[in-house]
N, C-alpha and C positions, 0 to 999 in steps of 0.2 A: 254879323262880321266875325271872321275867325280872330281868335286871341293873338295868332301869329301872322297876321296880313303884312305886318311891316319886316317880317323876317324873309330873307330872299330865297330860302329852301322850304321845303315842306317840313311839318314837325307832327309826329304822331308815333304811336306804338309799333306801326307796320314797319318801322325802321329798327327796332330791337333786333340784335342778332346780326346787324349787317356788318361784315367785315370787308376792310379795305387793305388790299394788297399794296406793298411797298411802290410798286410800279405806278400804281394809281393815287400815291398820296402827294398831296401838296405840301404838307408840313407834318412833322412827328413831334409830339410833346410827350416828355419821358419816355418810357419804354427801356428795352433791355441795353440800349446803347448810352443810356445816360445815367449817372449814378445818382443824382439828386432831383427827386421829384416828390410830391406830396398833395394830398387834398385834405382839408381840415374844416370841421364846422365847429363854430364856437357860439354859446348863447351869450348875449351882451344885456346891459341894462337899456331901459327904454330910450334913454337920451343919448345912448353911446355911438349910435349908429344912424345914418340918414337913408330912409326908406327909397328903394329903387335906385340907389347909387351904384355905379360900376366903376371899378378902378383898375388901371392896367399899368403895370409897373414893368417897363422893360419893352422890348419890339412887340408891336402887334403883329397879328397874322400876315397883314399885307406888306410888311416890312421884312419878312423873313424868305429866304431863298428856297425854291422849289426842291423838294426833296430833302430839306435839312432837318436836323433833329435838336430838340433844344430842352434844356432844363426848365421844369414847369412846375407851379404851384397854384392851387386853387383855394382859395379861404372864403367860405361862405359863413356870414354873420348874420344872427337872426335874433329877434326879441319878441316877446308876448308874454301876457299875463301868465299864462299856463305851462310856459316853457322854463326848464331848469337845466342845469349843467347835465344830469344824467341822461337828458334826451339827445346831447350832441351827436353821439355816433349814430343815432336813428335817422337824423337829418343828413349826416355826413354819407350815410350809404347810400340815399338817394340820389346823390350826384352822378353815381353809375348810371342808375336807370334813365334819369333825366337828359344826360348828354346822349344817350343812345336813342332818344325819341327824334333827334335832329337827323335829317337826310345827309348822307355823306360824312358823317361825325362819329368815329367810332371810340368807345370808351372801354377799356378792361381793366380789371384789378381793382385795388383799393389802397387807402391808405399810402404807404411809401412806395408801392409798387405799380402806380398808374400808367397807363399806356394810351395815349390818344392819337388818332389819326385824322386828318380833314382831307377829304377826297379831292382831286384836281377839279372834278366836274361840280362839285358844290361851290368851291372857289371861284370857278368861271361864272357861277351863277350869281356872285356878288357876296357871298359868305366870306368876308375877308376881315373881320374884325371880332375879337373877343367881347365886343359890346353886344354882339347878336347872342352869343352864348349865355352871357350875363341875363340879357332880357328873357330867354326861353327859360332859364333856371329859375328867375324870380317869379314868373308868371305860372309855372308849373307847381312849384312850392307853394304858393299862396292858394292854388286851387285845390291840391290834394292834401295839403296840411293846414287847414284853416286856423290853427292855434299860432300860426306864425302871423304876427301884425306888422313887422318891419323886416326887410332883407336887405343886405348890401353884399355885393360880391366883388372879391378882388382876384385878379389873375396877374401872376408873376412869371416873368420870364427872364429878367436880369439876372446872370448867373449868382452874382454875390449875394443879391437878396434872396434868391432861391435857397442858396446854400444856409444863410442865416435862418429863415424861416423852418427850413427842413429840421435843423437841429432841435429847434423849439417843438415841432411838431411830434418829433420822436418822444420828447419827455412827456407829452401830453397823453400819447398812446401808452406808454408803459403806465402812467398814472390811472388811466381808465383800466387797464387790464388787472392792475394789482387789486383795485377796489372788487373786482369780481372773483377773486380767489377766496377759498375757504368753505364756501358752501358746497355740499355733495349731493351727487344725483340721487342718493336714497332719502335725501331730506325733502324733496318737493314731490308734488303729485302731478305735476304737468311738465313737460318738455315743450318746446317750440320748434316749430318747421319754418323754412324759409325757401321761397321758390323764385327768388329775384333773378337767379341766373338761368331759368328755364329757356330763356330767349336763345341762349347759346348751348345749353345742355338739356333738351326737353325732359328727359326722364331723371334729372336730379333734384333730390329733395335735401336739403341740409337739416340734420337733426341737431338741434342746439340744446344741450344740457349744461347743467353748472360746471361739470367737469370735462365738457367736450365743445370747446369754442365752435363758430362757424369756420368752414375751411378756410375762408377768405381772411379770418383772423380780426375781423372788424365788428363782429356781433356777439356779445356775451350773453349768458341766459338772462341776465337784468336787462340789457337792451332789448333782448327780443320780447320780453314782457312789456317792456314800455311801449316797443312799436305796436304790438297787437292790441294794446289798450287805446291809443290815440288813434290808430287805422286799422279797425277791425276787419276791413274788406280787403286790406292790402297784402302784399306778399309774404308777411309774416304772420303765423297764426299759432294757436295752443293746440298741443298734441297731449292727450290724455294718455299717460303711460301704460295703463291696463296691466294686465298680468305680467310680473316678472318670470319670463320662461327660463333664461340662464344668466345668472348674475356675473359669471365669469366673462362670457363673451359680450354681454349687455344687450339681450334681446328680449323686447318687450312686445305684448301682443298689440298695445295700442300704437306703439311706433309703425309696427307691420302694417296695420290696417290703414293709417293715415299716409305712410309713403306707397302703398298700393294704390290708393285712391289719387293722390297727388301725381303720381306717375303714370296714370291711365292703365294700370294693369301691368306695367312692363316690370317694376321692381316690387318683390311680393315679401321679402325678409331683408332684414339689416341686422347684422352684428355690429355693435358700435365701437368694440374695444379690440378688434382684430383686423389683420390685413388679409385673412384668408376665409375662405367659405363662401359668406355673404357679406363683404366688407361695405362700409358706407361709401356711397356712391360719391363720385367727385365731378366738380361743375369744369372750371377752367380757370377760376380766380383763387385757387388754393394758393397759400404761401409757399408750400413746400409738399415734397413727396417722400413718403417712406416706400423704400423699394428692396425686394428679396433678393438676396445674393445668395444663389444656390450652393455655390463651390465652398462656401464657409457656414451655410445654414443660419445666416443672420440678416438683419436688416441695415441698410444705409439710408440716410435721410439727406435730401439737397433741397435747397430753397431756391426760390425764382432768381435771385440776385448772383447765383454762382455761375462764372463765364467759363470755366474750365470743364473738361469732361470729368466725370466722377470715376470713381475706383473701378467700376465695371466697363469703363471705356466709352460711356455714353453720357451726352450733355443733358442738361435739364430739360430742354426742349423735347428730347425724344421720349425721356421717362415721363414726361407730363403727359404726351400724346397717348401713351400707353394707359392712362388711368381717366383721361378727361371725357368729357361728353355725356356724364350721367350713368356710366357703365360700373359694372361690379367686375373687377378683375383680380384674380387671386396674385398675391404678392405686391400690389400696388394700391398705395393708400395715400389720397390727398389729405393734407392736414394743414392746420395753422401753427406757428410757433407758439402760440400760447397753449396749445394741447399738449406740447412737449413738455410743460411744466405741470401737466396733471398727473396724478397717480394712476388714472386709468388709461395712459397712453400705452396702446398694443397690450394691454393687459391680459389677454387671454394667449398671447404669443411670448410672454415672458418679459414685457415690459422692457427697461433698460438692460437687462441682463441678455436681451437678444440684438441690441443695437451694437453695431461694429464700427461705423464710419459715419463721418458728417464734416463738412466744411468747418474750418477753425472758427470763422466768424460767428457761425450759428452754436457752437459749442462754447463760444465765450458768452453768447447771449443767454444761454440756458444753463450755465456752468453750476448755479446755485442750487439747481434742482435734479442734477445728475448725483445718483447716490456716491458718497464719498470714496467707497471701495472700487467704483468704477471709473473715478475721474481721469486715471491715467492709462486706462484699458481700451478707450475708444479711439480710434485712430482719425486722424483727418488728412488732407492732402499732403501735409508735410511729412507724416510718416508712411502712408501708403498710397502710391499712385496707379498700382496694378494689383490684381487679385493675389499674385504670388507674394508682393509687398504686404497685403493684408494678412495672409495667413501666417506669414513669419512673424509679424507684429503681434497678432492675437495669441499665438503660442508663447511668445516671449514674455507677454505681458500676463499669461494665465487668465484670459478673458473667459468668462462662464460659458460662452457658447463653445468652447473648445471640448468641453466635458460632451457635448452632443456628437462629437467625431468619434467617440470612442468604440461605438459598436462596431465590430469586424464586419468588413464588407462581404456579402453573400456571394460565391461562386454561382452565376447562373449561366446555363448555356441554352440559348434559344432553341424551341424545338420547331422544327421545319415542318410545316403542315400545308396542306392544300387550301388555297385562300377561296372561300366562297365568293360570290359575284359582289356582295356588300363589303368586302375587305379589301384593302389595298396593300401591295407588297412594296417596300422600301428597301432598295440595296443599302447595306452598310457602307458608310463612307471610310471607316475605319475597323481594324480588327478587335479592338477593345474600347470599350466605354467606361469610364467610371466618374459617377455623380453621386452626391447625397440625394435625398428626396427632392424631385422636382417635378410638379404638375405641368404639363404643356398641354394647351389647349388650342387647337387650329382647325378650320375646315370641318367641325363636327365631330372631331376624334380627340380622344385624351391619352396621354402617354404618361405614366407614372413610373419615375425611376426611383427606387428607394434603397440606399446602401448597398447598391449591386454594381458588379464588375461582370460586364456582359461581353461574352464572345460570340459572334454570329456572323454568319454569311449573308444573311438577310433576315429582315425583321418584319413579322406581319402585324398590321395596325387593324384592330376591329373597331367599328362604331360602338360606342356605349351608350346604351339605352337605359337612362335612370332619370328619374325627377329630382333625386336628392344629390347634393353636391358632396364630392368626396372631401371629407373635412382634414384640413392641414394644419398642423400644430407646430 
């Protein structure tokens, strides 16, 4: 008999990666419309919890209006002789995978960014209570992590209670992250990989190092090491560093070999500390994105919770779509907030000297890790809402990136040539184009404009045949 025979919908790995559109949604929990949401795992004493107990604080699923969105919290409490506080994040990250085993139940992101949807179809089948979610979680945890002896699950939808527990959760996350700081990438002989998000991003492999947290922000190097030890056949595994090929960009032979294997040959090289060339792939659960702003030759950073458009006129959702899915895209780099506290942050690109804009809320969270000489030189939405505002601000504050602008533009007149069959002709939309270095790749063609002022009646674009990527710094 199936261990889920009493659950009204099917449960299995085949439902991982299932997306539920808003028009098909019965209820939405957390997500971008809601400010307070969280998921948290805690290791408790053997007598502190009741095995198999499920607690619901606030309205249950059946009490919620169709299409409504709600503040939401999930608290998973576990105990066992081999469990310790250091394994809490290991348990916590599995909430994502286990929820996605449920037919018609979508779980995205982690920690304070969770976003869940239940489909109308699954609700109509009778999946109308958090009790069913709790039963699935409890059985999957005990089946896949036998070191768990007791498990109690609490679902919170009461807004006031969610807000209270949310504040507590943030303090716990910060305490965990602080413990992981200090160890350097050069001081260990193994990194760790995570493929937990491959159901959504099939070619994504997250490389976790002491100084580069997982993109989702919920797995440190210590967490990954613990996960690989207690579940050696799970989604987190060891990576032998191998030969250090490039210390500035962060390229290791062992990382390349593992990523190539785990991505089924799709990704063959990874540079851990840069947003150009062969940047680390991005899943879809990343906390934020570093995005290149060619007009100022610097990077902006935006996080998932930012609801306005960024300084380049794009919202987080559009920028995220430019890097998600396990791809390597020049100038777009999914990252965690904790990685912003690392000395390795975009190291090959100039680090903090290249960062020019971010939301004030993020700047406040990482202010102790921004070099003091740059503290007042990085713009927020309060100082710059447009590229023009940003340029003015950076010049006024003498941001280091301004030094990169000083090379005089080269006057270049495009040569008019007869285009062979494989070339394409593009009529210029304006008589003059002025841009700093900007690689553009689309449709198999690459255009690179570097400190040039171009006057042309037409532009000839040739297909570039090369196996090596053009390095952008």
